[in-house]
MINU-604777 format. One record per residue: residue number from 1; residue in three letters; chain; x, y, z of N, C-alpha, C in turn. Coordinates in pm, whole numbers, plus 50000, padded with zeros to 5 digits. Example, Ala and Ser with C-alpha at 12.3 -4.5 7.8 and 13.67 -1.06 7.14 Angstrom:
! MINU-604777
<pt resi="1" resn="ALA" chain="A" n_east="51319" n_north="49431" n_up="50780" ca_east="51230" ca_north="49550" ca_up="50780" c_east="51320" c_north="49670" c_up="50780"/>
<pt resi="2" resn="SER" chain="A" n_east="51285" n_north="49775" n_up="50708" ca_east="51367" ca_north="49894" ca_up="50714" c_east="51290" c_north="50003" c_up="50787"/>
//
This chain:
! MINU-604777
<pt resi="1" resn="MET" chain="A" n_east="50085" n_north="49882" n_up="50000" ca_east="50000" ca_north="50000" ca_up="50000" c_east="50088" c_north="50123" c_up="50000"/>
<pt resi="2" resn="ARG" chain="A" n_east="50069" n_north="50209" n_up="49903" ca_east="50148" ca_north="50330" ca_up="49888" c_east="50085" c_north="50442" c_up="49971"/>
<pt resi="3" resn="ALA" chain="A" n_east="50170" n_north="50523" n_up="50033" ca_east="50121" ca_north="50634" ca_up="50114" c_east="50051" c_north="50735" c_up="50024"/>
<pt resi="4" resn="GLY" chain="A" n_east="49937" n_north="50788" n_up="50072" ca_east="49861" ca_north="50887" ca_up="49996" c_east="49922" c_north="51025" c_up="50009"/>
<pt resi="5" resn="LYS" chain="A" n_east="49864" n_north="51118" n_up="49940" ca_east="49913" ca_north="51255" ca_up="49942" c_east="49799" c_north="51348" c_up="49977"/>
<pt resi="6" resn="GLY" chain="A" n_east="49833" n_north="51460" n_up="50036" ca_east="49734" ca_north="51562" ca_up="50062" c_east="49654" c_north="51538" c_up="50189"/>
<pt resi="7" resn="ILE" chain="A" n_east="49539" n_north="51604" n_up="50195" ca_east="49455" ca_north="51600" ca_up="50316" c_east="49402" c_north="51460" c_up="50343"/>
<pt resi="8" resn="TRP" chain="A" n_east="49382" n_north="51378" n_up="50240" ca_east="49328" ca_north="51243" ca_up="50262" c_east="49426" c_north="51155" c_up="50337"/>
<pt resi="9" resn="GLU" chain="A" n_east="49553" n_north="51192" n_up="50342" ca_east="49651" ca_north="51118" ca_up="50421" c_east="49617" c_north="51124" c_up="50569"/>
<pt resi="10" resn="TRP" chain="A" n_east="49552" n_north="51233" n_up="50612" ca_east="49515" ca_north="51247" ca_up="50753" c_east="49419" c_north="51138" c_up="50795"/>
<pt resi="11" resn="PHE" chain="A" n_east="49338" n_north="51087" n_up="50702" ca_east="49231" ca_north="50993" ca_up="50737" c_east="49264" c_north="50850" c_up="50698"/>
<pt resi="12" resn="ARG" chain="A" n_east="49388" n_north="50821" n_up="50656" ca_east="49427" ca_north="50686" ca_up="50618" c_east="49459" c_north="50606" c_up="50744"/>
<pt resi="13" resn="GLY" chain="A" n_east="49405" n_north="50485" n_up="50754" ca_east="49433" ca_north="50399" ca_up="50870" c_east="49382" c_north="50459" c_up="51000"/>
<pt resi="14" resn="LEU" chain="A" n_east="49252" n_north="50483" n_up="51009" ca_east="49197" ca_north="50555" ca_up="51124" c_east="49210" c_north="50477" c_up="51254"/>
<pt resi="15" resn="ASN" chain="A" n_east="49252" n_north="50546" n_up="51356" ca_east="49247" ca_north="50504" ca_up="51496" c_east="49233" c_north="50632" c_up="51577"/>
<pt resi="16" resn="TRP" chain="A" n_east="49230" n_north="50624" n_up="51708" ca_east="49209" ca_north="50744" ca_up="51791" c_east="49317" c_north="50847" c_up="51768"/>
<pt resi="17" resn="GLU" chain="A" n_east="49441" n_north="50802" n_up="51757" ca_east="49551" ca_north="50897" ca_up="51735" c_east="49530" c_north="50974" c_up="51605"/>
<pt resi="18" resn="ARG" chain="A" n_east="49492" n_north="50905" n_up="51498" ca_east="49473" ca_north="50970" ca_up="51368" c_east="49353" c_north="51064" c_up="51371"/>
<pt resi="19" resn="ILE" chain="A" n_east="49247" n_north="51024" n_up="51440" ca_east="49128" ca_north="51110" ca_up="51449" c_east="49161" c_north="51238" c_up="51525"/>
<pt resi="20" resn="TYR" chain="A" n_east="49231" n_north="51223" n_up="51639" ca_east="49273" ca_north="51342" ca_up="51714" c_east="49365" c_north="51430" c_up="51630"/>
<pt resi="21" resn="PHE" chain="A" n_east="49454" n_north="51368" n_up="51554" ca_east="49546" ca_north="51442" ca_up="51468" c_east="49469" c_north="51522" c_up="51363"/>
<pt resi="22" resn="ALA" chain="A" n_east="49370" n_north="51459" n_up="51299" ca_east="49292" ca_north="51527" ca_up="51196" c_east="49211" c_north="51643" c_up="51256"/>
<pt resi="23" resn="ILE" chain="A" n_east="49146" n_north="51619" n_up="51371" ca_east="49067" ca_north="51726" ca_up="51434" c_east="49159" c_north="51838" c_up="51481"/>
<pt resi="24" resn="HIS" chain="A" n_east="49278" n_north="51802" n_up="51528" ca_east="49375" ca_north="51903" ca_up="51573" c_east="49413" c_north="51995" c_up="51457"/>
<pt resi="25" resn="ARG" chain="A" n_east="49437" n_north="51937" n_up="51341" ca_east="49471" ca_north="52018" ca_up="51224" c_east="49353" c_north="52103" c_up="51178"/>
<pt resi="26" resn="LEU" chain="A" n_east="49232" n_north="52043" n_up="51176" ca_east="49115" ca_north="52118" ca_up="51131" c_east="49084" c_north="52234" c_up="51225"/>
<pt resi="27" resn="THR" chain="A" n_east="49099" n_north="52212" n_up="51357" ca_east="49075" ca_north="52322" ca_up="51451" c_east="49181" c_north="52431" c_up="51435"/>
<pt resi="28" resn="ALA" chain="A" n_east="49304" n_north="52393" n_up="51403" ca_east="49409" ca_north="52494" ca_up="51380" c_east="49374" c_north="52580" c_up="51259"/>
<pt resi="29" resn="ILE" chain="A" n_east="49327" n_north="52517" n_up="51153" ca_east="49288" ca_north="52592" ca_up="51034" c_east="49172" c_north="52686" c_up="51068"/>
<pt resi="30" resn="TYR" chain="A" n_east="49073" n_north="52636" n_up="51143" ca_east="48959" ca_north="52720" ca_up="51178" c_east="49002" c_north="52838" c_up="51266"/>
<pt resi="31" resn="LEU" chain="A" n_east="49090" n_north="52813" n_up="51364" ca_east="49136" ca_north="52922" ca_up="51450" c_east="49206" c_north="53031" c_up="51370"/>
<pt resi="32" resn="VAL" chain="A" n_east="49289" n_north="52992" n_up="51276" ca_east="49358" ca_north="53091" ca_up="51192" c_east="49257" c_north="53168" c_up="51108"/>
<pt resi="33" resn="LEU" chain="A" n_east="49161" n_north="53097" n_up="51048" ca_east="49064" ca_north="53164" ca_up="50963" c_east="48965" c_north="53250" c_up="51043"/>
<pt resi="34" resn="TYR" chain="A" n_east="48948" n_north="53222" n_up="51171" ca_east="48857" ca_north="53302" ca_up="51254" c_east="48928" c_north="53425" c_up="51311"/>
<pt resi="35" resn="ILE" chain="A" n_east="49052" n_north="53408" n_up="51352" ca_east="49122" ca_north="53516" ca_up="51424" c_east="49180" c_north="53621" c_up="51329"/>
<pt resi="36" resn="PHE" chain="A" n_east="49252" n_north="53579" n_up="51225" ca_east="49328" ca_north="53675" ca_up="51145" c_east="49243" c_north="53773" c_up="51065"/>
<pt resi="37" resn="PRO" chain="A" n_east="49125" n_north="53739" n_up="51014" ca_east="49047" ca_north="53840" ca_up="50942" c_east="48979" c_north="53944" c_up="51033"/>
<pt resi="38" resn="ARG" chain="A" n_east="48976" n_north="53923" n_up="51164" ca_east="48904" ca_north="54014" ca_up="51255" c_east="48950" c_north="54159" c_up="51245"/>
<pt resi="39" resn="PRO" chain="A" n_east="49081" n_north="54190" n_up="51249" ca_east="49120" ca_north="54331" ca_up="51238" c_east="49079" c_north="54394" c_up="51105"/>
<pt resi="40" resn="TYR" chain="A" n_east="49080" n_north="54316" n_up="50998" ca_east="49041" ca_north="54370" ca_up="50868" c_east="48891" c_north="54400" c_up="50864"/>
<pt resi="41" resn="LEU" chain="A" n_east="48812" n_north="54321" n_up="50938" ca_east="48669" ca_north="54350" ca_up="50946" c_east="48644" c_north="54483" c_up="51015"/>
<pt resi="42" resn="VAL" chain="A" n_east="48723" n_north="54512" n_up="51117" ca_east="48709" ca_north="54639" ca_up="51187" c_east="48746" c_north="54754" c_up="51093"/>
<pt resi="43" resn="LEU" chain="A" n_east="48854" n_north="54737" n_up="51018" ca_east="48893" ca_north="54842" ca_up="50923" c_east="48789" c_north="54858" c_up="50813"/>
<pt resi="44" resn="LEU" chain="A" n_east="48732" n_north="54748" n_up="50770" ca_east="48633" ca_north="54752" ca_up="50663" c_east="48505" c_north="54823" c_up="50706"/>
<pt resi="45" resn="HIS" chain="A" n_east="48461" n_north="54795" n_up="50831" ca_east="48336" ca_north="54853" ca_up="50881" c_east="48355" c_north="54990" c_up="50945"/>
<pt resi="46" resn="GLY" chain="A" n_east="48477" n_north="55025" n_up="50979" ca_east="48504" ca_north="55158" ca_up="51032" c_east="48508" c_north="55165" c_up="51183"/>
<pt resi="47" resn="SER" chain="A" n_east="48440" n_north="55074" n_up="51253" ca_east="48444" ca_north="55075" ca_up="51399" c_east="48424" c_north="54933" c_up="51451"/>
<pt resi="48" resn="TRP" chain="A" n_east="48467" n_north="54913" n_up="51574" ca_east="48455" ca_north="54782" ca_up="51636" c_east="48308" c_north="54745" c_up="51658"/>
<pt resi="49" resn="GLU" chain="A" n_east="48225" n_north="54841" n_up="51694" ca_east="48084" ca_north="54814" ca_up="51719" c_east="48013" c_north="54767" c_up="51592"/>
<pt resi="50" resn="GLU" chain="A" n_east="48046" n_north="54827" n_up="51479" ca_east="47985" ca_north="54785" ca_up="51352" c_east="48031" c_north="54644" c_up="51315"/>
<pt resi="51" resn="ALA" chain="A" n_east="48157" n_north="54614" n_up="51342" ca_east="48208" ca_north="54481" ca_up="51310" c_east="48146" c_north="54374" c_up="51399"/>
<pt resi="52" resn="LEU" chain="A" n_east="48109" n_north="54412" n_up="51522" ca_east="48050" ca_north="54315" ca_up="51615" c_east="47904" c_north="54286" c_up="51588"/>
<pt resi="53" resn="LYS" chain="A" n_east="47840" n_north="54361" n_up="51503" ca_east="47699" ca_north="54335" ca_up="51471" c_east="47681" c_north="54196" c_up="51411"/>
<pt resi="54" resn="PHE" chain="A" n_east="47779" n_north="54150" n_up="51332" ca_east="47770" ca_north="54015" ca_up="51276" c_east="47777" c_north="53910" c_up="51387"/>
<pt resi="55" resn="ASP" chain="A" n_east="47855" n_north="53936" n_up="51492" ca_east="47868" ca_north="53840" ca_up="51602" c_east="47738" c_north="53824" c_up="51681"/>
<pt resi="56" resn="MET" chain="A" n_east="47646" n_north="53916" n_up="51668" ca_east="47519" ca_north="53906" ca_up="51739" c_east="47414" c_north="53829" c_up="51660"/>
<pt resi="57" resn="THR" chain="A" n_east="47443" n_north="53793" n_up="51537" ca_east="47349" ca_north="53713" ca_up="51457" c_east="47362" c_north="53566" c_up="51497"/>
<pt resi="58" resn="PRO" chain="A" n_east="47264" n_north="53482" n_up="51466" ca_east="47276" ca_north="53338" ca_up="51498" c_east="47397" c_north="53272" c_up="51433"/>
<pt resi="59" resn="ILE" chain="A" n_east="47429" n_north="53310" n_up="51310" ca_east="47546" ca_north="53252" ca_up="51245" c_east="47674" c_north="53296" c_up="51316"/>
<pt resi="60" resn="GLY" chain="A" n_east="47680" n_north="53422" n_up="51354" ca_east="47797" ca_north="53472" ca_up="51425" c_east="47816" c_north="53404" c_up="51560"/>
<pt resi="61" resn="ARG" chain="A" n_east="47704" n_north="53379" n_up="51629" ca_east="47714" ca_north="53309" ca_up="51758" c_east="47754" c_north="53163" c_up="51740"/>
<pt resi="62" resn="ALA" chain="A" n_east="47706" n_north="53100" n_up="51633" ca_east="47745" ca_north="52961" ca_up="51606" c_east="47894" c_north="52953" c_up="51573"/>
<pt resi="63" resn="LEU" chain="A" n_east="47943" n_north="53049" n_up="51495" ca_east="48086" ca_north="53052" ca_up="51464" c_east="48170" c_north="53078" c_up="51589"/>
<pt resi="64" resn="ALA" chain="A" n_east="48119" n_north="53162" n_up="51679" ca_east="48190" ca_north="53188" ca_up="51805" c_east="48191" c_north="53064" c_up="51894"/>
<pt resi="65" resn="ALA" chain="A" n_east="48079" n_north="52991" n_up="51897" ca_east="48075" ca_north="52867" ca_up="51976" c_east="48172" c_north="52764" c_up="51918"/>
<pt resi="66" resn="LEU" chain="A" n_east="48179" n_north="52755" n_up="51785" ca_east="48275" ca_north="52665" ca_up="51721" c_east="48418" c_north="52710" c_up="51750"/>
<pt resi="67" resn="PHE" chain="A" n_east="48439" n_north="52841" n_up="51762" ca_east="48570" ca_north="52894" ca_up="51798" c_east="48608" c_north="52851" c_up="51940"/>
<pt resi="68" resn="ILE" chain="A" n_east="48514" n_north="52857" n_up="52033" ca_east="48540" ca_north="52814" ca_up="52170" c_east="48574" c_north="52665" c_up="52174"/>
<pt resi="69" resn="PHE" chain="A" n_east="48496" n_north="52582" n_up="52100" ca_east="48525" ca_north="52439" ca_up="52092" c_east="48665" c_north="52417" c_up="52035"/>
<pt resi="70" resn="SER" chain="A" n_east="48701" n_north="52492" n_up="51931" ca_east="48831" ca_north="52475" ca_up="51868" c_east="48944" c_north="52509" c_up="51964"/>
<pt resi="71" resn="ILE" chain="A" n_east="48926" n_north="52617" n_up="52041" ca_east="49028" ca_north="52654" ca_up="52139" c_east="49042" c_north="52544" c_up="52244"/>
<pt resi="72" resn="ALA" chain="A" n_east="48929" n_north="52496" n_up="52296" ca_east="48934" ca_north="52395" ca_up="52402" c_east="48998" c_north="52266" c_up="52350"/>
<pt resi="73" resn="PHE" chain="A" n_east="48952" n_north="52216" n_up="52237" ca_east="49006" ca_north="52090" ca_up="52187" c_east="49152" c_north="52104" c_up="52147"/>
<pt resi="74" resn="HIS" chain="A" n_east="49185" n_north="52211" n_up="52076" ca_east="49321" ca_north="52229" ca_up="52027" c_east="49420" c_north="52242" c_up="52145"/>
<pt resi="75" resn="GLY" chain="A" n_east="49379" n_north="52315" n_up="52247" ca_east="49467" ca_north="52330" ca_up="52363" c_east="49487" c_north="52202" c_up="52441"/>
<pt resi="76" resn="ILE" chain="A" n_east="49378" n_north="52131" n_up="52468" ca_east="49387" ca_north="52008" ca_up="52546" c_east="49460" c_north="51900" c_up="52467"/>
<pt resi="77" resn="ASN" chain="A" n_east="49432" n_north="51889" n_up="52339" ca_east="49502" ca_north="51790" ca_up="52258" c_east="49649" c_north="51828" c_up="52242"/>
<pt resi="78" resn="GLY" chain="A" n_east="49679" n_north="51957" n_up="52239" ca_east="49818" ca_north="52000" ca_up="52235" c_east="49894" c_north="51957" c_up="52360"/>
<pt resi="79" resn="LEU" chain="A" n_east="49827" n_north="51965" n_up="52476" ca_east="49890" ca_north="51916" ca_up="52600" c_east="49914" c_north="51766" c_up="52592"/>
<pt resi="80" resn="ARG" chain="A" n_east="49819" n_north="51691" n_up="52534" ca_east="49835" ca_north="51547" ca_up="52519" c_east="49954" c_north="51516" c_up="52428"/>
<pt resi="81" resn="ILE" chain="A" n_east="49968" n_north="51592" n_up="52320" ca_east="50079" ca_north="51571" ca_up="52228" c_east="50212" c_north="51602" c_up="52297"/>
<pt resi="82" resn="MET" chain="A" n_east="50214" n_north="51707" n_up="52380" ca_east="50337" ca_north="51738" ca_up="52453" c_east="50374" c_north="51624" c_up="52548"/>
<pt resi="83" resn="LEU" chain="A" n_east="50275" n_north="51564" n_up="52614" ca_east="50303" ca_north="51451" ca_up="52702" c_east="50358" c_north="51332" c_up="52624"/>
<pt resi="84" resn="ILE" chain="A" n_east="50310" n_north="51311" n_up="52503" ca_east="50365" ca_north="51205" ca_up="52419" c_east="50510" c_north="51236" c_up="52383"/>
<pt resi="85" resn="GLU" chain="A" n_east="50536" n_north="51361" n_up="52345" ca_east="50671" ca_north="51400" ca_up="52307" c_east="50768" c_north="51392" c_up="52425"/>
<pt resi="86" resn="LEU" chain="A" n_east="50720" n_north="51421" n_up="52546" ca_east="50805" ca_north="51415" ca_up="52664" c_east="50824" c_north="51273" c_up="52715"/>
<pt resi="87" resn="GLY" chain="A" n_east="50751" n_north="51178" n_up="52661" ca_east="50766" ca_north="51040" ca_up="52700" c_east="50679" c_north="50997" c_up="52817"/>
<pt resi="88" resn="VAL" chain="A" n_east="50591" n_north="51084" n_up="52864" ca_east="50500" ca_north="51046" ca_up="52972" c_east="50401" c_north="50942" c_up="52921"/>
<pt resi="89" resn="ILE" chain="A" n_east="50356" n_north="50960" n_up="52798" ca_east="50269" ca_north="50864" ca_up="52731" c_east="50354" c_north="50789" c_up="52631"/>
<pt resi="90" resn="LYS" chain="A" n_east="50342" n_north="50659" n_up="52630" ca_east="50424" ca_north="50578" ca_up="52539" c_east="50354" c_north="50560" c_up="52406"/>
<pt resi="91" resn="GLY" chain="A" n_east="50359" n_north="50663" n_up="52322" ca_east="50307" ca_north="50650" ca_up="52188" c_east="50410" c_north="50585" c_up="52098"/>
<pt resi="92" resn="ARG" chain="A" n_east="50365" n_north="50512" n_up="51997" ca_east="50456" ca_north="50447" ca_up="51903" c_east="50430" c_north="50503" c_up="51764"/>
<pt resi="93" resn="PRO" chain="A" n_east="50536" n_north="50535" n_up="51692" ca_east="50514" ca_north="50578" ca_up="51554" c_east="50463" c_north="50461" c_up="51471"/>
<pt resi="94" resn="ILE" chain="A" n_east="50368" n_north="50489" n_up="51385" ca_east="50308" ca_north="50385" ca_up="51302" c_east="50348" c_north="50412" c_up="51157"/>
<pt resi="95" resn="ARG" chain="A" n_east="50421" n_north="50322" n_up="51098" ca_east="50466" ca_north="50336" ca_up="50960" c_east="50436" c_north="50207" c_up="50885"/>
<pt resi="96" resn="GLU" chain="A" n_east="50426" n_north="50217" n_up="50753" ca_east="50412" ca_north="50099" ca_up="50669" c_east="50544" c_north="50025" c_up="50671"/>
<pt resi="97" resn="PRO" chain="A" n_east="50556" n_north="49897" n_up="50665" ca_east="50450" ca_north="49797" ca_up="50662" c_east="50410" c_north="49748" c_up="50801"/>
<pt resi="98" resn="ILE" chain="A" n_east="50441" n_north="49825" n_up="50906" ca_east="50404" ca_north="49785" ca_up="51041" c_east="50252" c_north="49788" c_up="51055"/>
<pt resi="99" resn="ARG" chain="A" n_east="50197" n_north="49689" n_up="51120" ca_east="50053" ca_north="49683" ca_up="51140" c_east="50010" c_north="49799" c_up="51228"/>
<pt resi="100" resn="PHE" chain="A" n_east="49896" n_north="49859" n_up="51195" ca_east="49846" ca_north="49973" ca_up="51271" c_east="49800" c_north="49927" c_up="51408"/>
<pt resi="101" resn="ILE" chain="A" n_east="49864" n_north="49982" n_up="51512" ca_east="49826" ca_north="49954" ca_up="51651" c_east="49805" c_north="50089" c_up="51717"/>
<pt resi="102" resn="PRO" chain="A" n_east="49683" n_north="50121" n_up="51757" ca_east="49661" ca_north="50251" ca_up="51822" c_east="49743" c_north="50262" c_up="51949"/>
<pt resi="103" resn="ALA" chain="A" n_east="49810" n_north="50374" n_up="51966" ca_east="49894" ca_north="50395" ca_up="52084" c_east="49810" c_north="50405" c_up="52212"/>
<pt resi="104" resn="LEU" chain="A" n_east="49680" n_north="50437" n_up="52201" ca_east="49598" ca_north="50453" ca_up="52320" c_east="49564" c_north="50320" c_up="52387"/>
<pt resi="105" resn="ARG" chain="A" n_east="49595" n_north="50208" n_up="52324" ca_east="49569" ca_north="50078" ca_up="52387" c_east="49679" c_north="50036" c_up="52483"/>
<pt resi="106" resn="THR" chain="A" n_east="49787" n_north="50111" n_up="52489" ca_east="49904" ca_north="50065" ca_up="52562" c_east="49900" c_north="50095" c_up="52712"/>
<pt resi="107" resn="SER" chain="A" n_east="49819" n_north="50189" n_up="52756" ca_east="49826" ca_north="50231" ca_up="52895" c_east="49690" c_north="50282" c_up="52943"/>
<pt resi="108" resn="LYS" chain="A" n_east="49664" n_north="50260" n_up="53072" ca_east="49543" ca_north="50316" ca_up="53132" c_east="49554" c_north="50468" c_up="53143"/>
<pt resi="109" resn="LEU" chain="A" n_east="49675" n_north="50519" n_up="53155" ca_east="49695" ca_north="50664" ca_up="53158" c_east="49649" c_north="50727" c_up="53028"/>
<pt resi="110" resn="ASN" chain="A" n_east="49674" n_north="50659" n_up="52917" ca_east="49631" ca_north="50712" ca_up="52788" c_east="49479" c_north="50720" c_up="52781"/>
<pt resi="111" resn="TRP" chain="A" n_east="49409" n_north="50618" n_up="52832" ca_east="49263" ca_north="50622" ca_up="52832" c_east="49212" c_north="50733" c_up="52922"/>
<pt resi="112" resn="LEU" chain="A" n_east="49279" n_north="50754" n_up="53036" ca_east="49241" ca_north="50862" ca_up="53126" c_east="49259" c_north="50998" c_up="53058"/>
<pt resi="113" resn="LEU" chain="A" n_east="49372" n_north="51016" n_up="52990" ca_east="49395" ca_north="51142" ca_up="52920" c_east="49296" c_north="51162" c_up="52806"/>
<pt resi="114" resn="MET" chain="A" n_east="49259" n_north="51054" n_up="52738" ca_east="49159" ca_north="51066" ca_up="52632" c_east="49025" c_north="51109" c_up="52692"/>
<pt resi="115" resn="ALA" chain="A" n_east="48988" n_north="51050" n_up="52805" ca_east="48862" ca_north="51087" ca_up="52871" c_east="48867" c_north="51232" c_up="52918"/>
<pt resi="116" resn="LEU" chain="A" n_east="48980" n_north="51275" n_up="52975" ca_east="48994" ca_north="51413" ca_up="53018" c_east="48989" c_north="51510" c_up="52899"/>
<pt resi="117" resn="THR" chain="A" n_east="49044" n_north="51469" n_up="52785" ca_east="49037" ca_north="51551" ca_up="52665" c_east="48893" c_north="51571" c_up="52622"/>
<pt resi="118" resn="ILE" chain="A" n_east="48816" n_north="51463" n_up="52621" ca_east="48677" ca_north="51471" ca_up="52579" c_east="48596" c_north="51553" c_up="52678"/>
<pt resi="119" resn="VAL" chain="A" n_east="48612" n_north="51526" n_up="52808" ca_east="48536" ca_north="51599" ca_up="52911" c_east="48575" c_north="51747" c_up="52910"/>
<pt resi="120" resn="GLY" chain="A" n_east="48704" n_north="51776" n_up="52900" ca_east="48748" ca_north="51915" ca_up="52897" c_east="48698" c_north="51990" c_up="52775"/>
<pt resi="121" resn="THR" chain="A" n_east="48696" n_north="51922" n_up="52662" ca_east="48645" ca_north="51984" ca_up="52541" c_east="48495" c_north="52013" c_up="52553"/>
<pt resi="122" resn="VAL" chain="A" n_east="48419" n_north="51917" n_up="52606" ca_east="48275" ca_north="51937" ca_up="52620" c_east="48246" c_north="52047" c_up="52721"/>
<pt resi="123" resn="VAL" chain="A" n_east="48312" n_north="52044" n_up="52837" ca_east="48289" ca_north="52147" ca_up="52940" c_east="48330" c_north="52285" c_up="52887"/>
<pt resi="124" resn="GLY" chain="A" n_east="48446" n_north="52293" n_up="52822" ca_east="48491" ca_north="52421" ca_up="52768" c_east="48397" c_north="52474" c_up="52660"/>
<pt resi="125" resn="THR" chain="A" n_east="48347" n_north="52384" n_up="52577" ca_east="48253" ca_north="52425" ca_up="52473" c_east="48123" c_north="52474" c_up="52533"/>
<pt resi="126" resn="LEU" chain="A" n_east="48069" n_north="52400" n_up="52630" ca_east="47944" ca_north="52440" ca_up="52692" c_east="47959" c_north="52573" c_up="52766"/>
<pt resi="127" resn="LEU" chain="A" n_east="48067" n_north="52588" n_up="52841" ca_east="48089" ca_north="52713" ca_up="52914" c_east="48109" c_north="52830" c_up="52817"/>
<pt resi="128" resn="GLY" chain="A" n_east="48191" n_north="52807" n_up="52714" ca_east="48213" ca_north="52913" ca_up="52616" c_east="48086" c_north="52951" c_up="52542"/>
<pt resi="129" resn="THR" chain="A" n_east="48006" n_north="52851" n_up="52505" ca_east="47880" ca_north="52878" ca_up="52436" c_east="47785" c_north="52954" c_up="52526"/>
<pt resi="130" resn="TYR" chain="A" n_east="47777" n_north="52917" n_up="52653" ca_east="47691" ca_north="52986" ca_up="52749" c_east="47734" c_north="53133" c_up="52761"/>
<pt resi="131" resn="LEU" chain="A" n_east="47866" n_north="53155" n_up="52769" ca_east="47914" ca_north="53292" ca_up="52783" c_east="47892" c_north="53372" c_up="52654"/>
<pt resi="132" resn="VAL" chain="A" n_east="47902" n_north="53305" n_up="52538" ca_east="47876" ca_north="53375" ca_up="52412" c_east="47729" c_north="53413" c_up="52402"/>
<pt resi="133" resn="LEU" chain="A" n_east="47641" n_north="53322" n_up="52442" ca_east="47498" ca_north="53347" ca_up="52429" c_east="47444" c_north="53441" c_up="52536"/>
<pt resi="134" resn="TYR" chain="A" n_east="47492" n_north="53425" n_up="52661" ca_east="47434" ca_north="53500" ca_up="52773" c_east="47539" c_north="53583" c_up="52847"/>
<pt resi="135" resn="GLY" chain="A" n_east="47654" n_north="53606" n_up="52787" ca_east="47763" ca_north="53673" ca_up="52855" c_east="47733" c_north="53813" c_up="52903"/>
<pt resi="136" resn="SER" chain="A" n_east="47658" n_north="53890" n_up="52824" ca_east="47633" ca_north="54027" ca_up="52863" c_east="47539" c_north="54037" c_up="52985"/>
<pt resi="137" resn="GLU" chain="A" n_east="47454" n_north="53934" n_up="53004" ca_east="47366" ca_north="53936" ca_up="53121" c_east="47433" c_north="53881" c_up="53246"/>
<pt resi="138" resn="VAL" chain="A" n_east="47534" n_north="53791" n_up="53226" ca_east="47600" ca_north="53727" ca_up="53339" c_east="47713" c_north="53814" c_up="53392"/>
<pt resi="139" resn="TRP" chain="A" n_east="47796" n_north="53867" n_up="53303" ca_east="47912" ca_north="53944" ca_up="53344" c_east="47884" c_north="54093" c_up="53327"/>
<pt resi="140" resn="PRO" chain="A" n_east="47900" n_north="54171" n_up="53434" ca_east="47872" ca_north="54316" ca_up="53421" c_east="47975" c_north="54389" c_up="53340"/>
//
């Protein structure tokens, strides 16, 4: 089996590590596309208040909630990747022709970190979405 090219390589031989890797990349792309155009929107509309009118629409709030999810997942998964790089988690590189063995099967610590990643992402997303939707009434 020859290695693929491009974005489809992210999804070849799926296991938890590959899925986290793909979501990590997709959230990075979304964060860049959400953050960097913001100053240009302010310049285009002339003031910050005019630029924020889009954020008050349902689409703007959905994009902001997705931004909060992206920050939470990308940050927590980045910590998991750092632990792998530091050797706290025993991840194994998977290359052809080696049989695909998910690294998360090797330790109970890996399963705990995976559960913490999921719980942290869900809690961060829910809290961020709540603050996006009701932030002005909750925080003075």
